[in-house]
Biopython code that builds the backbone (N, CA, C, O; Angstrom):
import numpy as np
from Bio.PDB.StructureBuilder import StructureBuilder

atoms = [
    (1, "MET", "N", (-66.956, 92.504, -5.004)),
    (1, "MET", "CA", (-65.476, 92.206, -5.211)),
    (1, "MET", "C", (-64.921, 93.210, -6.308)),
    (1, "MET", "O", (-65.614, 94.018, -6.927)),
    (2, "ALA", "N", (-63.566, 93.025, -6.441)),
    (2, "ALA", "CA", (-62.806, 93.772, -7.611)),
    (2, "ALA", "C", (-63.212, 92.823, -8.868)),
    (2, "ALA", "O", (-63.720, 91.703, -8.918)),
    (3, "ILE", "N", (-62.856, 93.573, -9.682)),
    (3, "ILE", "CA", (-62.672, 93.170, -11.132)),
    (3, "ILE", "C", (-61.728, 92.095, -11.436)),
    (3, "ILE", "O", (-60.630, 92.564, -11.135)),
    (4, "PRO", "N", (-61.524, 90.580, -11.992)),
    (4, "PRO", "CA", (-60.574, 89.883, -11.904)),
    (4, "PRO", "C", (-59.355, 90.617, -12.982)),
    (4, "PRO", "O", (-59.959, 91.337, -13.778)),
    (5, "LYS", "N", (-58.213, 90.639, -13.176)),
    (5, "LYS", "CA", (-57.328, 90.834, -14.379)),
    (5, "LYS", "C", (-57.326, 89.484, -14.821)),
    (5, "LYS", "O", (-57.465, 88.396, -14.260)),
    (6, "ILE", "N", (-57.060, 89.999, -16.403)),
    (6, "ILE", "CA", (-56.820, 89.001, -17.476)),
    (6, "ILE", "C", (-56.138, 87.976, -17.291)),
    (6, "ILE", "O", (-56.581, 86.964, -17.834)),
    (7, "ASN", "N", (-54.961, 87.849, -16.558)),
    (7, "ASN", "CA", (-53.965, 86.853, -15.995)),
    (7, "ASN", "C", (-54.854, 86.053, -15.035)),
    (7, "ASN", "O", (-54.824, 84.823, -15.051)),
    (8, "GLU", "N", (-55.767, 86.846, -14.069)),
    (8, "GLU", "CA", (-56.183, 86.197, -13.035)),
    (8, "GLU", "C", (-57.338, 85.307, -13.713)),
    (8, "GLU", "O", (-57.779, 84.479, -12.916)),
    (9, "LEU", "N", (-57.887, 85.271, -14.873)),
    (9, "LEU", "CA", (-58.972, 84.363, -15.563)),
    (9, "LEU", "C", (-58.374, 83.222, -15.915)),
    (9, "LEU", "O", (-58.917, 82.139, -15.701)),
    (10, "TYR", "N", (-57.280, 83.322, -16.449)),
    (10, "TYR", "CA", (-56.669, 81.899, -17.326)),
    (10, "TYR", "C", (-57.312, 80.437, -16.971)),
    (10, "TYR", "O", (-58.177, 79.725, -17.482)),
    (11, "ASP", "N", (-56.490, 80.358, -15.890)),
    (11, "ASP", "CA", (-56.732, 79.287, -15.168)),
    (11, "ASP", "C", (-58.171, 78.914, -15.002)),
    (11, "ASP", "O", (-58.538, 77.932, -15.648)),
    (12, "PRO", "N", (-59.139, 79.585, -14.175)),
    (12, "PRO", "CA", (-60.638, 78.944, -14.194)),
    (12, "PRO", "C", (-61.348, 78.882, -15.274)),
    (12, "PRO", "O", (-62.437, 78.311, -15.333)),
    (13, "ILE", "N", (-60.822, 79.432, -16.167)),
    (13, "ILE", "CA", (-60.813, 79.452, -17.920)),
    (13, "ILE", "C", (-60.978, 77.795, -18.361)),
    (13, "ILE", "O", (-61.864, 77.085, -18.836)),
    (14, "LEU", "N", (-59.548, 77.637, -17.894)),
    (14, "LEU", "CA", (-59.244, 76.467, -18.407)),
    (14, "LEU", "C", (-60.128, 75.199, -17.682)),
    (14, "LEU", "O", (-60.542, 74.241, -18.335)),
    (15, "LEU", "N", (-60.310, 75.337, -16.445)),
    (15, "LEU", "CA", (-61.230, 74.450, -15.398)),
    (15, "LEU", "C", (-62.386, 74.389, -16.112)),
    (15, "LEU", "O", (-62.651, 73.477, -16.895)),
    (16, "PHE", "N", (-63.165, 75.427, -15.848)),
    (16, "PHE", "CA", (-64.044, 75.422, -16.350)),
    (16, "PHE", "C", (-64.403, 74.949, -18.126)),
    (16, "PHE", "O", (-65.508, 74.448, -18.335)),
    (17, "LEU", "N", (-63.816, 75.064, -18.852)),
    (17, "LEU", "CA", (-64.009, 74.407, -20.120)),
    (17, "LEU", "C", (-63.696, 72.848, -19.760)),
    (17, "LEU", "O", (-64.523, 72.047, -20.197)),
    (18, "ALA", "N", (-62.790, 72.413, -19.143)),
    (18, "ALA", "CA", (-62.545, 70.786, -18.489)),
    (18, "ALA", "C", (-63.714, 70.427, -18.172)),
    (18, "ALA", "O", (-64.463, 69.709, -18.834)),
    (19, "GLU", "N", (-64.029, 71.206, -16.539)),
    (19, "GLU", "CA", (-65.637, 70.465, -15.865)),
    (19, "GLU", "C", (-67.071, 70.555, -16.948)),
    (19, "GLU", "O", (-68.035, 69.790, -16.918)),
    (20, "TYR", "N", (-66.904, 71.488, -17.689)),
    (20, "TYR", "CA", (-68.195, 71.387, -18.270)),
    (20, "TYR", "C", (-68.298, 71.446, -20.037)),
    (20, "TYR", "O", (-69.372, 71.480, -20.637)),
    (21, "GLY", "N", (-67.283, 71.448, -20.534)),
    (21, "GLY", "CA", (-67.018, 70.967, -21.837)),
    (21, "GLY", "C", (-67.567, 72.507, -22.568)),
    (21, "GLY", "O", (-67.632, 73.595, -21.997)),
    (22, "ASP", "N", (-67.955, 72.161, -24.127)),
    (22, "ASP", "CA", (-68.050, 73.713, -24.996)),
    (22, "ASP", "C", (-68.928, 74.493, -23.939)),
    (22, "ASP", "O", (-69.806, 74.234, -23.115)),
    (23, "ALA", "N", (-68.157, 75.688, -24.445)),
    (23, "ALA", "CA", (-69.166, 76.644, -23.852)),
    (23, "ALA", "C", (-69.193, 78.231, -24.619)),
    (23, "ALA", "O", (-68.153, 78.630, -25.144)),
    (24, "SER", "N", (-70.087, 78.846, -24.638)),
    (24, "SER", "CA", (-70.250, 79.944, -25.303)),
    (24, "SER", "C", (-69.490, 81.132, -24.119)),
    (24, "SER", "O", (-69.249, 80.987, -22.920)),
    (25, "LEU", "N", (-69.207, 82.559, -25.237)),
    (25, "LEU", "CA", (-68.618, 83.606, -24.354)),
    (25, "LEU", "C", (-69.533, 84.078, -22.948)),
    (25, "LEU", "O", (-69.138, 84.223, -21.791)),
    (26, "SER", "N", (-71.229, 84.294, -23.673)),
    (26, "SER", "CA", (-71.596, 84.696, -23.024)),
    (26, "SER", "C", (-72.038, 83.586, -21.750)),
    (26, "SER", "O", (-72.649, 84.101, -20.814)),
    (27, "GLU", "N", (-71.808, 82.350, -21.681)),
    (27, "GLU", "CA", (-72.185, 81.219, -20.890)),
    (27, "GLU", "C", (-70.904, 81.254, -19.562)),
    (27, "GLU", "O", (-71.009, 81.193, -18.337)),
    (28, "ILE", "N", (-69.740, 81.379, -20.461)),
    (28, "ILE", "CA", (-68.389, 81.940, -19.455)),
    (28, "ILE", "C", (-68.052, 82.909, -18.363)),
    (28, "ILE", "O", (-67.349, 82.784, -17.360)),
    (29, "ARG", "N", (-68.865, 84.077, -18.917)),
    (29, "ARG", "CA", (-68.789, 85.799, -18.604)),
    (29, "ARG", "C", (-70.585, 85.501, -17.348)),
    (29, "ARG", "O", (-70.728, 86.318, -16.438)),
    (30, "SER", "N", (-71.258, 84.801, -17.444)),
    (30, "SER", "CA", (-72.271, 84.421, -16.454)),
    (30, "SER", "C", (-71.947, 84.270, -14.989)),
    (30, "SER", "O", (-72.073, 84.837, -13.903)),
    (31, "LYS", "N", (-71.265, 82.756, -15.793)),
    (31, "LYS", "CA", (-70.489, 81.750, -14.775)),
    (31, "LYS", "C", (-69.561, 82.158, -13.770)),
    (31, "LYS", "O", (-69.517, 81.740, -12.613)),
    (32, "PHE", "N", (-68.693, 83.157, -14.398)),
    (32, "PHE", "CA", (-67.666, 83.639, -13.809)),
    (32, "PHE", "C", (-68.090, 85.034, -12.678)),
    (32, "PHE", "O", (-67.719, 85.111, -11.507)),
    (33, "ALA", "N", (-68.835, 85.910, -13.314)),
    (33, "ALA", "CA", (-69.746, 87.191, -12.483)),
    (33, "ALA", "C", (-70.351, 86.405, -11.278)),
    (33, "ALA", "O", (-70.276, 87.023, -10.216)),
    (34, "GLN", "N", (-70.993, 85.051, -11.209)),
    (34, "GLN", "CA", (-71.122, 84.587, -10.232)),
    (34, "GLN", "C", (-70.086, 84.002, -9.271)),
    (34, "GLN", "O", (-70.170, 84.136, -8.050)),
    (35, "ILE", "N", (-69.038, 83.302, -9.937)),
    (35, "ILE", "CA", (-68.087, 83.152, -9.239)),
    (35, "ILE", "C", (-66.825, 84.084, -8.268)),
    (35, "ILE", "O", (-66.238, 83.818, -7.219)),
    (36, "PHE", "N", (-66.777, 85.294, -9.233)),
    (36, "PHE", "CA", (-66.144, 86.023, -9.111)),
    (36, "PHE", "C", (-66.978, 87.446, -8.215)),
    (36, "PHE", "O", (-66.458, 88.515, -7.896)),
    (37, "TYR", "N", (-68.236, 87.040, -8.008)),
    (37, "TYR", "CA", (-69.063, 87.720, -7.049)),
    (37, "TYR", "C", (-69.328, 89.315, -7.555)),
    (37, "TYR", "O", (-69.525, 90.278, -6.814)),
    (38, "ILE", "N", (-69.264, 89.312, -9.343)),
    (38, "ILE", "CA", (-69.475, 90.456, -9.439)),
    (38, "ILE", "C", (-70.704, 90.844, -9.931)),
    (38, "ILE", "O", (-71.378, 90.119, -10.663)),
    (39, "LEU", "N", (-71.015, 91.889, -9.590)),
    (39, "LEU", "CA", (-72.632, 92.751, -9.697)),
    (39, "LEU", "C", (-72.794, 93.033, -10.912)),
    (39, "LEU", "O", (-72.112, 93.565, -11.788)),
    (40, "GLU", "N", (-74.268, 92.393, -10.795)),
    (40, "GLU", "CA", (-75.003, 92.488, -12.618)),
    (40, "GLU", "C", (-74.752, 93.894, -13.106)),
    (40, "GLU", "O", (-74.663, 94.258, -14.279)),
    (41, "GLU", "N", (-74.608, 94.933, -11.549)),
    (41, "GLU", "CA", (-74.187, 96.402, -12.379)),
    (41, "GLU", "C", (-72.797, 96.724, -12.974)),
    (41, "GLU", "O", (-72.531, 97.562, -13.835)),
    (42, "GLU", "N", (-71.878, 95.782, -12.253)),
    (42, "GLU", "CA", (-70.427, 96.015, -12.760)),
    (42, "GLU", "C", (-70.530, 94.972, -14.058)),
    (42, "GLU", "O", (-69.753, 95.194, -14.986)),
    (43, "ALA", "N", (-71.375, 93.936, -14.162)),
    (43, "ALA", "CA", (-70.444, 92.801, -15.133)),
    (43, "ALA", "C", (-71.134, 93.679, -16.395)),
    (43, "ALA", "O", (-70.669, 93.511, -17.522)),
    (44, "THR", "N", (-72.043, 94.444, -16.230)),
    (44, "THR", "CA", (-72.657, 95.042, -17.646)),
    (44, "THR", "C", (-72.813, 96.415, -17.725)),
    (44, "THR", "O", (-73.715, 97.010, -18.316)),
    (45, "ALA", "N", (-71.696, 96.990, -16.969)),
    (45, "ALA", "CA", (-71.721, 98.338, -17.417)),
    (45, "ALA", "C", (-70.642, 98.920, -17.916)),
    (45, "ALA", "O", (-69.466, 99.051, -17.574)),
    (46, "ARG", "N", (-71.631, 99.393, -19.226)),
    (46, "ARG", "CA", (-70.667, 100.144, -20.072)),
    (46, "ARG", "C", (-70.817, 101.673, -20.715)),
    (46, "ARG", "O", (-71.743, 102.316, -21.210)),
    (47, "LYS", "N", (-68.967, 101.979, -20.357)),
    (47, "LYS", "CA", (-69.080, 103.824, -20.200)),
    (47, "LYS", "C", (-68.948, 103.584, -21.582)),
    (47, "LYS", "O", (-67.884, 103.010, -21.813)),
    (48, "ASP", "N", (-69.777, 103.852, -22.825)),
    (48, "ASP", "CA", (-69.568, 104.535, -23.854)),
    (48, "ASP", "C", (-68.965, 103.558, -25.140)),
    (48, "ASP", "O", (-68.881, 103.953, -26.303)),
    (49, "LYS", "N", (-68.537, 102.086, -24.620)),
    (49, "LYS", "CA", (-68.095, 101.186, -25.063)),
    (49, "LYS", "C", (-69.099, 100.065, -25.425)),
    (49, "LYS", "O", (-70.231, 99.918, -24.964)),
    (50, "ARG", "N", (-68.249, 99.055, -26.641)),
    (50, "ARG", "CA", (-69.067, 98.056, -26.804)),
    (50, "ARG", "C", (-69.644, 96.887, -25.279)),
    (50, "ARG", "O", (-70.742, 96.451, -24.934)),
    (51, "TYR", "N", (-68.761, 96.804, -24.935)),
    (51, "TYR", "CA", (-68.323, 95.563, -24.018)),
    (51, "TYR", "C", (-67.787, 96.491, -22.481)),
    (51, "TYR", "O", (-67.001, 97.433, -22.384)),
    (52, "SER", "N", (-68.571, 95.772, -21.436)),
    (52, "SER", "CA", (-68.346, 96.540, -19.976)),
    (52, "SER", "C", (-66.538, 96.107, -19.818)),
    (52, "SER", "O", (-66.001, 95.243, -20.510)),
    (53, "LEU", "N", (-65.914, 96.832, -18.884)),
    (53, "LEU", "CA", (-64.771, 96.022, -18.323)),
    (53, "LEU", "C", (-64.344, 94.985, -18.348)),
    (53, "LEU", "O", (-63.323, 94.556, -18.885)),
    (54, "PHE", "N", (-65.610, 94.183, -17.371)),
    (54, "PHE", "CA", (-65.539, 92.771, -16.720)),
    (54, "PHE", "C", (-65.811, 91.501, -18.421)),
    (54, "PHE", "O", (-65.198, 90.483, -18.742)),
    (55, "GLU", "N", (-66.386, 91.863, -18.755)),
    (55, "GLU", "CA", (-66.920, 91.144, -20.225)),
    (55, "GLU", "C", (-65.601, 91.588, -21.145)),
    (55, "GLU", "O", (-65.143, 90.642, -21.786)),
    (56, "GLU", "N", (-65.064, 92.574, -21.285)),
    (56, "GLU", "CA", (-63.631, 92.422, -21.842)),
    (56, "GLU", "C", (-62.495, 91.858, -21.519)),
    (56, "GLU", "O", (-61.554, 91.650, -22.285)),
    (57, "ARG", "N", (-62.563, 91.576, -20.273)),
    (57, "ARG", "CA", (-61.295, 90.565, -19.738)),
    (57, "ARG", "C", (-61.745, 89.777, -19.893)),
    (57, "ARG", "O", (-61.098, 89.357, -20.852)),
    (58, "VAL", "N", (-62.519, 89.027, -19.702)),
    (58, "VAL", "CA", (-63.086, 87.643, -20.000)),
    (58, "VAL", "C", (-62.971, 87.202, -21.453)),
    (58, "VAL", "O", (-62.493, 86.147, -21.869)),
    (59, "ASN", "N", (-63.510, 88.226, -22.159)),
    (59, "ASN", "CA", (-63.002, 88.014, -23.826)),
    (59, "ASN", "C", (-62.217, 87.943, -24.200)),
    (59, "ASN", "O", (-62.070, 87.299, -25.239)),
    (60, "ASN", "N", (-61.081, 88.651, -23.499)),
    (60, "ASN", "CA", (-59.310, 89.077, -23.772)),
    (60, "ASN", "C", (-58.856, 87.725, -23.556)),
    (60, "ASN", "O", (-58.245, 87.011, -24.351)),
    (61, "ALA", "N", (-59.304, 87.412, -22.158)),
    (61, "ALA", "CA", (-58.443, 85.930, -21.696)),
    (61, "ALA", "C", (-58.759, 84.553, -22.541)),
    (61, "ALA", "O", (-57.875, 83.769, -22.888)),
    (62, "CYS", "N", (-60.154, 84.385, -22.817)),
    (62, "CYS", "CA", (-60.367, 83.625, -23.780)),
    (62, "CYS", "C", (-59.533, 83.737, -25.686)),
    (62, "CYS", "O", (-59.091, 82.799, -26.349)),
    (63, "PHE", "N", (-59.568, 84.570, -25.897)),
    (63, "PHE", "CA", (-58.872, 85.551, -27.056)),
    (63, "PHE", "C", (-57.437, 84.761, -27.064)),
    (63, "PHE", "O", (-57.069, 83.877, -27.837)),
    (64, "ASN", "N", (-56.762, 85.340, -25.990)),
    (64, "ASN", "CA", (-55.843, 85.247, -25.645)),
    (64, "ASN", "C", (-55.306, 83.443, -25.550)),
    (64, "ASN", "O", (-54.644, 82.986, -26.482)),
    (65, "LEU", "N", (-55.589, 82.775, -24.640)),
    (65, "LEU", "CA", (-55.931, 80.975, -24.778)),
    (65, "LEU", "C", (-56.136, 80.768, -25.776)),
    (65, "LEU", "O", (-55.191, 80.169, -26.289)),
    (66, "TYR", "N", (-57.143, 80.989, -26.608)),
    (66, "TYR", "CA", (-57.104, 80.660, -28.046)),
    (66, "TYR", "C", (-56.009, 80.986, -29.214)),
    (66, "TYR", "O", (-55.817, 80.336, -30.242)),
    (67, "TYR", "N", (-55.443, 81.995, -28.841)),
    (67, "TYR", "CA", (-53.813, 81.934, -29.498)),
    (67, "TYR", "C", (-53.026, 81.606, -29.577)),
    (67, "TYR", "O", (-52.307, 81.581, -30.576)),
    (68, "ALA", "N", (-52.688, 80.906, -27.729)),
    (68, "ALA", "CA", (-52.095, 80.247, -27.180)),
    (68, "ALA", "C", (-52.044, 78.649, -27.499)),
    (68, "ALA", "O", (-50.991, 78.068, -27.236)),
    (69, "GLY", "N", (-53.341, 77.767, -28.161)),
    (69, "GLY", "CA", (-53.487, 76.555, -28.121)),
    (69, "GLY", "C", (-54.216, 75.948, -27.159)),
    (69, "GLY", "O", (-54.495, 74.768, -27.374)),
    (70, "LEU", "N", (-54.584, 76.420, -26.196)),
    (70, "LEU", "CA", (-54.756, 75.934, -25.344)),
    (70, "LEU", "C", (-56.599, 75.604, -25.172)),
    (70, "LEU", "O", (-56.983, 74.736, -24.387)),
    (71, "ILE", "N", (-57.442, 76.301, -25.888)),
    (71, "ILE", "CA", (-58.848, 76.186, -26.412)),
    (71, "ILE", "C", (-58.530, 76.293, -27.839)),
    (71, "ILE", "O", (-57.658, 76.799, -28.545)),
    (72, "ASP", "N", (-59.482, 75.683, -27.955)),
    (72, "ASP", "CA", (-60.244, 75.691, -29.425)),
    (72, "ASP", "C", (-61.430, 76.875, -29.819)),
    (72, "ASP", "O", (-62.060, 77.206, -28.814)),
    (73, "ARG", "N", (-61.751, 77.397, -30.745)),
    (73, "ARG", "CA", (-63.237, 77.840, -31.186)),
    (73, "ARG", "C", (-63.901, 76.713, -32.190)),
    (73, "ARG", "O", (-63.358, 76.239, -33.188)),
    (74, "ILE", "N", (-64.687, 76.527, -31.883)),
    (74, "ILE", "CA", (-65.824, 75.892, -32.486)),
    (74, "ILE", "C", (-66.248, 76.611, -33.625)),
    (74, "ILE", "O", (-66.252, 76.127, -34.757)),
    (75, "TYR", "N", (-66.565, 77.632, -33.375)),
    (75, "TYR", "CA", (-67.040, 79.212, -34.080)),
    (75, "TYR", "C", (-67.515, 80.483, -33.072)),
    (75, "TYR", "O", (-67.723, 80.356, -31.865)),
    (76, "TRP", "N", (-67.601, 81.351, -33.603)),
    (76, "TRP", "CA", (-67.617, 82.521, -33.310)),
    (76, "TRP", "C", (-67.938, 82.793, -31.972)),
    (76, "TRP", "O", (-68.991, 83.393, -31.754)),
    (77, "GLY", "N", (-67.323, 82.506, -31.174)),
    (77, "GLY", "CA", (-68.092, 82.950, -29.546)),
    (77, "GLY", "C", (-68.028, 81.761, -28.852)),
    (77, "GLY", "O", (-68.315, 81.897, -27.663)),
    (78, "GLN", "N", (-67.775, 80.755, -29.160)),
    (78, "GLN", "CA", (-67.808, 79.423, -28.708)),
    (78, "GLN", "C", (-66.746, 78.601, -28.520)),
    (78, "GLN", "O", (-66.187, 78.411, -29.600)),
    (79, "TYR", "N", (-65.978, 77.764, -27.205)),
    (79, "TYR", "CA", (-65.059, 77.623, -27.150)),
    (79, "TYR", "C", (-65.030, 76.282, -26.481)),
    (79, "TYR", "O", (-66.098, 75.996, -25.940)),
    (80, "ARG", "N", (-64.058, 75.368, -26.378)),
    (80, "ARG", "CA", (-63.549, 73.780, -25.948)),
    (80, "ARG", "C", (-62.277, 73.718, -25.893)),
    (80, "ARG", "O", (-61.526, 74.189, -26.747)),
    (81, "LEU", "N", (-61.873, 73.026, -24.703)),
    (81, "LEU", "CA", (-60.495, 73.008, -24.477)),
    (81, "LEU", "C", (-60.049, 71.889, -25.569)),
    (81, "LEU", "O", (-60.678, 70.855, -25.794)),
    (82, "SER", "N", (-58.950, 72.258, -26.148)),
    (82, "SER", "CA", (-58.041, 71.661, -26.710)),
    (82, "SER", "C", (-57.228, 70.742, -26.424)),
    (82, "SER", "O", (-57.262, 70.659, -25.197)),
    (83, "GLU", "N", (-56.238, 69.712, -26.983)),
    (83, "GLU", "CA", (-55.577, 68.638, -26.970)),
    (83, "GLU", "C", (-54.497, 69.418, -25.523)),
    (83, "GLU", "O", (-54.407, 68.944, -24.390)),
    (84, "SER", "N", (-53.926, 70.461, -25.946)),
    (84, "SER", "CA", (-52.811, 70.923, -25.400)),
    (84, "SER", "C", (-53.158, 71.384, -23.700)),
    (84, "SER", "O", (-52.648, 71.215, -22.593)),
    (85, "GLY", "N", (-54.072, 71.902, -24.158)),
    (85, "GLY", "CA", (-55.004, 72.479, -22.709)),
    (85, "GLY", "C", (-55.459, 71.453, -21.671)),
    (85, "GLY", "O", (-55.245, 71.533, -20.461)),
    (86, "GLU", "N", (-56.003, 70.645, -22.197)),
    (86, "GLU", "CA", (-56.335, 69.299, -21.283)),
    (86, "GLU", "C", (-54.755, 68.978, -20.536)),
    (86, "GLU", "O", (-54.578, 68.903, -19.320)),
    (87, "LYS", "N", (-53.851, 68.841, -21.434)),
    (87, "LYS", "CA", (-52.785, 68.291, -21.085)),
    (87, "LYS", "C", (-52.037, 69.549, -19.465)),
    (87, "LYS", "O", (-51.375, 69.299, -18.457)),
    (88, "THR", "N", (-52.610, 70.769, -20.023)),
    (88, "THR", "CA", (-52.059, 71.538, -19.303)),
    (88, "THR", "C", (-52.898, 71.418, -17.446)),
    (88, "THR", "O", (-52.415, 71.465, -16.315)),
    (89, "VAL", "N", (-54.056, 71.282, -17.885)),
    (89, "VAL", "CA", (-55.155, 71.390, -16.437)),
    (89, "VAL", "C", (-54.464, 69.772, -16.158)),
    (89, "VAL", "O", (-53.701, 69.884, -15.198)),
    (90, "THR", "N", (-54.473, 68.959, -16.448)),
    (90, "THR", "CA", (-54.044, 67.687, -16.354)),
    (90, "THR", "C", (-52.696, 67.463, -14.857)),
    (90, "THR", "O", (-52.558, 66.769, -13.850)),
    (91, "ARG", "N", (-52.021, 68.476, -15.541)),
    (91, "ARG", "CA", (-50.352, 68.419, -14.819)),
    (91, "ARG", "C", (-50.723, 69.810, -13.981)),
    (91, "ARG", "O", (-49.810, 70.221, -13.265)),
    (92, "GLY", "N", (-51.816, 70.495, -13.987)),
    (92, "GLY", "CA", (-51.506, 71.544, -13.115)),
    (92, "GLY", "C", (-51.017, 72.980, -13.189)),
    (92, "GLY", "O", (-50.868, 73.856, -12.338)),
    (93, "ASP", "N", (-50.813, 72.916, -14.547)),
    (93, "ASP", "CA", (-49.971, 73.616, -14.575)),
    (93, "ASP", "C", (-50.569, 75.688, -14.280)),
    (93, "ASP", "O", (-51.674, 76.123, -14.605)),
    (94, "TYR", "N", (-49.813, 76.245, -13.840)),
    (94, "TYR", "CA", (-50.361, 77.656, -14.006)),
    (94, "TYR", "C", (-50.123, 78.213, -14.802)),
    (94, "TYR", "O", (-49.005, 78.073, -15.296)),
    (95, "VAL", "N", (-51.019, 79.112, -15.332)),
    (95, "VAL", "CA", (-51.015, 79.519, -16.388)),
    (95, "VAL", "C", (-51.149, 81.229, -16.095)),
    (95, "VAL", "O", (-51.930, 81.872, -15.393)),
    (96, "ASP", "N", (-50.258, 81.542, -16.781)),
    (96, "ASP", "CA", (-49.871, 83.201, -16.641)),
    (96, "ASP", "C", (-49.552, 83.709, -18.141)),
    (96, "ASP", "O", (-49.751, 83.034, -19.151)),
    (97, "ALA", "N", (-48.891, 85.343, -18.102)),
    (97, "ALA", "CA", (-48.453, 85.624, -19.458)),
    (97, "ALA", "C", (-47.467, 85.092, -19.661)),
    (97, "ALA", "O", (-47.105, 85.154, -20.836)),
    (98, "ASP", "N", (-46.805, 84.542, -18.965)),
    (98, "ASP", "CA", (-45.093, 84.124, -19.023)),
    (98, "ASP", "C", (-45.319, 82.647, -19.734)),
    (98, "ASP", "O", (-44.474, 82.319, -20.568)),
    (99, "TYR", "N", (-46.441, 81.708, -19.447)),
    (99, "TYR", "CA", (-46.973, 80.761, -20.103)),
    (99, "TYR", "C", (-47.254, 80.417, -21.092)),
    (99, "TYR", "O", (-47.099, 79.290, -21.561)),
    (100, "LEU", "N", (-47.899, 81.698, -21.763)),
    (100, "LEU", "CA", (-48.482, 82.159, -22.643)),
    (100, "LEU", "C", (-47.669, 81.930, -23.690)),
    (100, "LEU", "O", (-47.995, 82.303, -24.817)),
]
sb = StructureBuilder()
sb.init_structure("model")
sb.init_model(0)
sb.init_chain("A")
sb.init_seg("    ")
for serial, (resi, resn, name, xyz) in enumerate(atoms, 1):
    if name == "N":
        sb.init_residue(resn, " ", resi, " ")
    sb.init_atom(name, np.array(xyz, "f"), 0.0, 1.0, " ", f" {name:<3s}", serial, name[0])
structure = sb.get_structure()
């Protein structure tokens, strides 16, 4: 399966944090590799970069949600759903770049 785009990750990340609570970036990436059927080779393939394309997209999606106030950073690389994120999930809002 193709690697999801950043905006395709916003809602799944919010729903994941709503269901499981606090999670690290590595836990989120690992779970989403399974959900989106990303092969291990694709998920970790680094071509002269620090992160693979998949890792970058998950990281950027979390970063964007954090700066939009929908998730809180407990400490570096560890996130939880914020109060406004909980409201967004409860209302069932679709989160995309325009929403942020």
